[in-house]
KOLTI-364606 format. One record per residue (C-alpha): residue in three letters; residue number from 1; x, y, z. Coordinates in steps of 0.5 Angstrom, whole numbers, plus 2048, in hexadecimal, padded with zeros to 3 digits. Each point is the difference from the previous one (the first is absolute). Layout:
N
tiza=ALA&zaba=NUM&u=X&v=Y&w=Z
...
//
This chain:
237
tiza=MET&zaba=1&u=800&v=800&w=800
tiza=THR&zaba=2&u=802&v=807&w=7FF
tiza=ALA&zaba=3&u=800&v=805&w=805
tiza=GLY&zaba=4&u=7FE&v=807&w=7FE
tiza=HIS&zaba=5&u=804&v=806&w=801
tiza=MET&zaba=6&u=800&v=804&w=807
tiza=ARG&zaba=7&u=802&v=808&w=800
tiza=THR&zaba=8&u=802&v=7FE&w=808
tiza=GLY&zaba=9&u=803&v=7FA&w=802
tiza=ARG&zaba=10&u=7FE&v=7FD&w=807
tiza=TYR&zaba=11&u=803&v=7FB&w=805
tiza=LEU&zaba=12&u=7FD&v=7FA&w=800
tiza=ASP&zaba=13&u=7FC&v=802&w=807
tiza=GLY&zaba=14&u=7FD&v=805&w=7FC
tiza=ARG&zaba=15&u=804&v=806&w=802
tiza=ALA&zaba=16&u=801&v=805&w=7FA
tiza=ARG&zaba=17&u=807&v=800&w=7FE
tiza=ARG&zaba=18&u=804&v=804&w=7FB
tiza=ARG&zaba=19&u=804&v=7FC&w=7FB
tiza=PRO&zaba=20&u=7FB&v=7FE&w=7FA
tiza=LEU&zaba=21&u=7FE&v=7F9&w=800
tiza=ARG&zaba=22&u=7FB&v=7FC&w=7FC
tiza=GLY&zaba=23&u=7FB&v=7FD&w=805
tiza=ALA&zaba=24&u=801&v=7F9&w=802
tiza=ALA&zaba=25&u=7FD&v=7FB&w=7FB
tiza=VAL&zaba=26&u=7FD&v=7F9&w=802
tiza=GLY&zaba=27&u=800&v=7FA&w=7FC
tiza=LEU&zaba=28&u=800&v=7F9&w=801
tiza=ALA&zaba=29&u=807&v=7FD&w=802
tiza=ALA&zaba=30&u=800&v=7FB&w=7FB
tiza=CYS&zaba=31&u=800&v=805&w=7FB
tiza=ILE&zaba=32&u=807&v=803&w=803
tiza=MET&zaba=33&u=803&v=7F9&w=801
tiza=LEU&zaba=34&u=7FF&v=7FE&w=7F8
tiza=ALA&zaba=35&u=803&v=806&w=7FE
tiza=ALA&zaba=36&u=806&v=7FF&w=805
tiza=ALA&zaba=37&u=801&v=7F9&w=7FF
tiza=ALA&zaba=38&u=805&v=801&w=7FA
tiza=CYS&zaba=39&u=804&v=804&w=804
tiza=THR&zaba=40&u=800&v=7FC&w=806
tiza=ARG&zaba=41&u=800&v=7F9&w=7FE
tiza=SER&zaba=42&u=808&v=800&w=7FF
tiza=ALA&zaba=43&u=801&v=803&w=806
tiza=THR&zaba=44&u=800&v=7FA&w=805
tiza=HIS&zaba=45&u=7FF&v=7F9&w=800
tiza=ALA&zaba=46&u=7FC&v=801&w=807
tiza=ASP&zaba=47&u=7F9&v=7FD&w=800
tiza=THR&zaba=48&u=7FA&v=805&w=800
tiza=GLY&zaba=49&u=7FE&v=801&w=807
tiza=THR&zaba=50&u=7F9&v=802&w=803
tiza=ALA&zaba=51&u=802&v=802&w=807
tiza=LEU&zaba=52&u=7FF&v=808&w=7FE
tiza=VAL&zaba=53&u=7FA&v=803&w=7FF
tiza=GLN&zaba=54&u=800&v=802&w=7F9
tiza=GLY&zaba=55&u=7FA&v=805&w=7FF
tiza=TYR&zaba=56&u=7FE&v=803&w=7FA
tiza=GLY&zaba=57&u=804&v=804&w=7FB
tiza=THR&zaba=58&u=801&v=807&w=802
tiza=PHE&zaba=59&u=805&v=805&w=7FD
tiza=LEU&zaba=60&u=802&v=808&w=801
tiza=GLY&zaba=61&u=801&v=804&w=7FB
tiza=LEU&zaba=62&u=806&v=805&w=801
tiza=GLY&zaba=63&u=802&v=807&w=7FE
tiza=PRO&zaba=64&u=805&v=801&w=7FB
tiza=LEU&zaba=65&u=807&v=7FF&w=803
tiza=LYS&zaba=66&u=807&v=803&w=7FE
tiza=PRO&zaba=67&u=806&v=7FC&w=7FE
tiza=GLY&zaba=68&u=804&v=7FF&w=806
tiza=ALA&zaba=69&u=7FA&v=801&w=805
tiza=GLU&zaba=70&u=7FE&v=7FB&w=805
tiza=LEU&zaba=71&u=7F9&v=7FE&w=803
tiza=GLY&zaba=72&u=7FE&v=7FC&w=806
tiza=LEU&zaba=73&u=7FA&v=7FC&w=7FF
tiza=LEU&zaba=74&u=7FC&v=7FD&w=806
tiza=LEU&zaba=75&u=7FA&v=7FC&w=7FE
tiza=ALA&zaba=76&u=801&v=7F8&w=7FF
tiza=GLY&zaba=77&u=7FE&v=7FC&w=806
tiza=LEU&zaba=78&u=802&v=7F9&w=802
tiza=LYS&zaba=79&u=7FC&v=7FD&w=805
tiza=ASN&zaba=80&u=801&v=7F8&w=802
tiza=LYS&zaba=81&u=7F9&v=7FD&w=7FF
tiza=SER&zaba=82&u=803&v=7F9&w=802
tiza=ARG&zaba=83&u=801&v=7FC&w=806
tiza=SER&zaba=84&u=807&v=800&w=800
tiza=PRO&zaba=85&u=806&v=806&w=800
tiza=VAL&zaba=86&u=803&v=802&w=7F9
tiza=VAL&zaba=87&u=807&v=803&w=800
tiza=ILE&zaba=88&u=801&v=805&w=7FA
tiza=SER&zaba=89&u=806&v=7FF&w=7FC
tiza=SER&zaba=90&u=7FF&v=806&w=7FA
tiza=VAL&zaba=91&u=7FB&v=804&w=7FD
tiza=ALA&zaba=92&u=800&v=803&w=7F9
tiza=LEU&zaba=93&u=7FC&v=804&w=7FB
tiza=VAL&zaba=94&u=7FE&v=7FD&w=7FA
tiza=GLY&zaba=95&u=7FD&v=803&w=7FA
tiza=ARG&zaba=96&u=802&v=805&w=7FA
tiza=GLY&zaba=97&u=806&v=805&w=801
tiza=VAL&zaba=98&u=802&v=7FD&w=806
tiza=GLY&zaba=99&u=808&v=800&w=800
tiza=THR&zaba=100&u=800&v=804&w=7FA
tiza=VAL&zaba=101&u=7FB&v=806&w=801
tiza=ILE&zaba=102&u=800&v=800&w=807
tiza=LYS&zaba=103&u=805&v=7FC&w=805
tiza=VAL&zaba=104&u=7FF&v=7FE&w=807
tiza=VAL&zaba=105&u=805&v=802&w=805
tiza=GLU&zaba=106&u=7FD&v=7FE&w=806
tiza=VAL&zaba=107&u=7FB&v=7FB&w=803
tiza=LYS&zaba=108&u=7FE&v=7FF&w=807
tiza=LEU&zaba=109&u=7FA&v=7FE&w=804
tiza=ALA&zaba=110&u=7FC&v=805&w=805
tiza=PRO&zaba=111&u=7FD&v=7FC&w=806
tiza=ASN&zaba=112&u=7F9&v=801&w=801
tiza=GLU&zaba=113&u=800&v=806&w=805
tiza=THR&zaba=114&u=7FA&v=805&w=803
tiza=GLY&zaba=115&u=800&v=807&w=802
tiza=ASN&zaba=116&u=806&v=804&w=7FF
tiza=ASN&zaba=117&u=804&v=7FA&w=7FF
tiza=ALA&zaba=118&u=7FD&v=7FF&w=7F9
tiza=ALA&zaba=119&u=7FF&v=804&w=7F9
tiza=PRO&zaba=120&u=7FA&v=7FF&w=7FB
tiza=GLY&zaba=121&u=801&v=7FD&w=7FA
tiza=GLY&zaba=122&u=802&v=804&w=7FA
tiza=ALA&zaba=123&u=806&v=803&w=7FC
tiza=TYR&zaba=124&u=806&v=804&w=804
tiza=GLU&zaba=125&u=805&v=805&w=7FE
tiza=VAL&zaba=126&u=804&v=7FE&w=807
tiza=SER&zaba=127&u=803&v=7FA&w=804
tiza=ALA&zaba=128&u=7FE&v=7FD&w=804
tiza=PRO&zaba=129&u=7F8&v=801&w=7FF
tiza=GLU&zaba=130&u=7FD&v=805&w=804
tiza=ALA&zaba=131&u=7FB&v=806&w=800
tiza=TRP&zaba=132&u=7FB&v=804&w=804
tiza=TRP&zaba=133&u=7FA&v=7FD&w=802
tiza=PRO&zaba=134&u=7FB&v=806&w=801
tiza=PRO&zaba=135&u=7FB&v=7FC&w=805
tiza=THR&zaba=136&u=805&v=7FF&w=805
tiza=ALA&zaba=137&u=804&v=806&w=7FE
tiza=SER&zaba=138&u=806&v=7FC&w=800
tiza=CYS&zaba=139&u=806&v=7FD&w=7FC
tiza=GLY&zaba=140&u=800&v=7F9&w=7FF
tiza=ARG&zaba=141&u=806&v=7FC&w=7FD
tiza=GLN&zaba=142&u=800&v=7F9&w=7FE
tiza=PRO&zaba=143&u=806&v=7FC&w=802
tiza=LEU&zaba=144&u=803&v=7FC&w=7FB
tiza=VAL&zaba=145&u=804&v=7F9&w=801
tiza=PRO&zaba=146&u=804&v=7FC&w=7FB
tiza=LEU&zaba=147&u=7FC&v=7FB&w=7FC
tiza=HIS&zaba=148&u=804&v=7FA&w=7FF
tiza=GLY&zaba=149&u=7FF&v=7FB&w=806
tiza=PHE&zaba=150&u=7FA&v=804&w=803
tiza=ARG&zaba=151&u=7FC&v=7FB&w=803
tiza=LEU&zaba=152&u=7F8&v=801&w=7FF
tiza=ALA&zaba=153&u=7FC&v=7FC&w=805
tiza=PRO&zaba=154&u=7F9&v=7FE&w=7FE
tiza=GLY&zaba=155&u=7FB&v=805&w=800
tiza=VAL&zaba=156&u=805&v=806&w=800
tiza=LEU&zaba=157&u=800&v=805&w=7FB
tiza=ALA&zaba=158&u=807&v=804&w=7FD
tiza=ARG&zaba=159&u=800&v=805&w=7FA
tiza=ILE&zaba=160&u=805&v=801&w=7FB
tiza=TRP&zaba=161&u=804&v=806&w=7FF
tiza=VAL&zaba=162&u=803&v=801&w=7FA
tiza=VAL&zaba=163&u=805&v=806&w=7FD
tiza=ILE&zaba=164&u=800&v=800&w=7F9
tiza=GLN&zaba=165&u=805&v=805&w=7FC
tiza=ALA&zaba=166&u=7FE&v=803&w=7F9
tiza=ALA&zaba=167&u=806&v=7FD&w=7FB
tiza=ARG&zaba=168&u=7FE&v=802&w=7F9
tiza=PRO&zaba=169&u=7FA&v=804&w=7FC
tiza=GLY&zaba=170&u=7FA&v=7FB&w=7FF
tiza=LYS&zaba=171&u=7FA&v=7FD&w=803
tiza=PHE&zaba=172&u=800&v=7FA&w=805
tiza=PHE&zaba=173&u=7FB&v=7FC&w=803
tiza=ALA&zaba=174&u=802&v=7FB&w=806
tiza=LYS&zaba=175&u=7FA&v=7FC&w=800
tiza=ALA&zaba=176&u=801&v=7FC&w=807
tiza=HIS&zaba=177&u=805&v=7FE&w=805
tiza=LEU&zaba=178&u=804&v=7F9&w=800
tiza=VAL&zaba=179&u=801&v=7FD&w=807
tiza=LEU&zaba=180&u=804&v=7FB&w=801
tiza=TYR&zaba=181&u=800&v=7FC&w=807
tiza=THR&zaba=182&u=801&v=7FA&w=804
tiza=GLN&zaba=183&u=7FB&v=7FC&w=804
tiza=GLY&zaba=184&u=801&v=7FA&w=803
tiza=GLY&zaba=185&u=807&v=7FF&w=7FD
tiza=ILE&zaba=186&u=7FD&v=801&w=7F9
tiza=SER&zaba=187&u=801&v=806&w=7FB
tiza=TYR&zaba=188&u=7FA&v=803&w=7FD
tiza=ARG&zaba=189&u=7FF&v=806&w=7FB
tiza=GLN&zaba=190&u=7F9&v=804&w=800
tiza=LEU&zaba=191&u=7FE&v=806&w=7FC
tiza=ILE&zaba=192&u=7FC&v=806&w=804
tiza=PRO&zaba=193&u=7FD&v=803&w=7FB
tiza=THR&zaba=194&u=801&v=807&w=802
tiza=GLY&zaba=195&u=804&v=805&w=7FC
tiza=TYR&zaba=196&u=801&v=807&w=7FD
tiza=ARG&zaba=197&u=800&v=803&w=7F9
tiza=GLY&zaba=198&u=803&v=807&w=7FE
tiza=SER&zaba=199&u=805&v=803&w=7FC
tiza=VAL&zaba=200&u=807&v=803&w=800
tiza=SER&zaba=201&u=801&v=807&w=7FC
tiza=ARG&zaba=202&u=806&v=805&w=800
tiza=ASN&zaba=203&u=7FA&v=805&w=7FF
tiza=ALA&zaba=204&u=7FD&v=7FD&w=807
tiza=PRO&zaba=205&u=7FD&v=807&w=803
tiza=PHE&zaba=206&u=803&v=802&w=807
tiza=ALA&zaba=207&u=7FC&v=7FE&w=806
tiza=PRO&zaba=208&u=802&v=801&w=807
tiza=ILE&zaba=209&u=800&v=7FB&w=805
tiza=ASP&zaba=210&u=7F9&v=7FF&w=803
tiza=LYS&zaba=211&u=7FF&v=805&w=805
tiza=GLU&zaba=212&u=7FD&v=7FB&w=805
tiza=GLN&zaba=213&u=807&v=7FC&w=800
tiza=ALA&zaba=214&u=804&v=806&w=800
tiza=ARG&zaba=215&u=7FD&v=803&w=806
tiza=CYS&zaba=216&u=803&v=7FA&w=804
tiza=MET&zaba=217&u=806&v=7FF&w=7FD
tiza=LYS&zaba=218&u=804&v=803&w=805
tiza=SER&zaba=219&u=7FD&v=7FD&w=806
tiza=GLU&zaba=220&u=800&v=7F9&w=7FD
tiza=HIS&zaba=221&u=807&v=801&w=7FE
tiza=VAL&zaba=222&u=7FF&v=7FE&w=7F9
tiza=ARG&zaba=223&u=803&v=801&w=7F9
tiza=PRO&zaba=224&u=7FD&v=802&w=7F9
tiza=LEU&zaba=225&u=801&v=7FB&w=7FB
tiza=LYS&zaba=226&u=805&v=802&w=7FA
tiza=GLY&zaba=227&u=7FD&v=805&w=7FC
tiza=ASN&zaba=228&u=7FB&v=802&w=805
tiza=TYR&zaba=229&u=800&v=807&w=802
tiza=LEU&zaba=230&u=7FC&v=805&w=805
tiza=HIS&zaba=231&u=801&v=806&w=7FB
tiza=LYS&zaba=232&u=802&v=800&w=7F8
tiza=PRO&zaba=233&u=807&v=800&w=7FF
tiza=LYS&zaba=234&u=803&v=805&w=7FB
tiza=ASN&zaba=235&u=803&v=7FB&w=7FC
tiza=TYR&zaba=236&u=7FA&v=7FB&w=800
tiza=ASN&zaba=237&u=7FF&v=801&w=7F8
//
């Protein structure tokens, strides 16, 4: 399914945000799996797993990125629906333009937290993900932990934090996250049909760091991701 354009993007909890996004599109997970199968079949000889909640196909449309710029993405979730723990080995984006138009420079896990120890799902120009939350009049920063070897207990949820970097002009569509994990000593792979689509352009318009993220940068001790600024640099173009 194709999402309509939105003049203003939103965090996934409904708060308005600055960076242009296309609204999340929902489709059958099977559609995403069929589209991504060719990309993943040779990635590993592990069996196809079913321990993680797969959900429906969901993607976010991102505003244009300038070559070299980075963007943090906090959307896809891993929830263990089985009765045994799973140990995460790796997570990779799969789809058109991944590795050419965009490169993945960081992948971590965001444990399920609440209150000021959490941040809403969406796109971030800072790392770690943090933002001002008006209902509580406070900043929330999401803790991040190494992904490899993370033990996901039954019923537990963790979200995937991915930082992408714009590599060269073109369009990209990362259709899914390919998750490799072990359970009971056996290796499995599973596609989580959550992804992102967008473009890289040398003429991408300047957009300052989201004001709700900028407001908390000092108190939460976070840094701007590469190519993101509070004010437009003189040599931006």
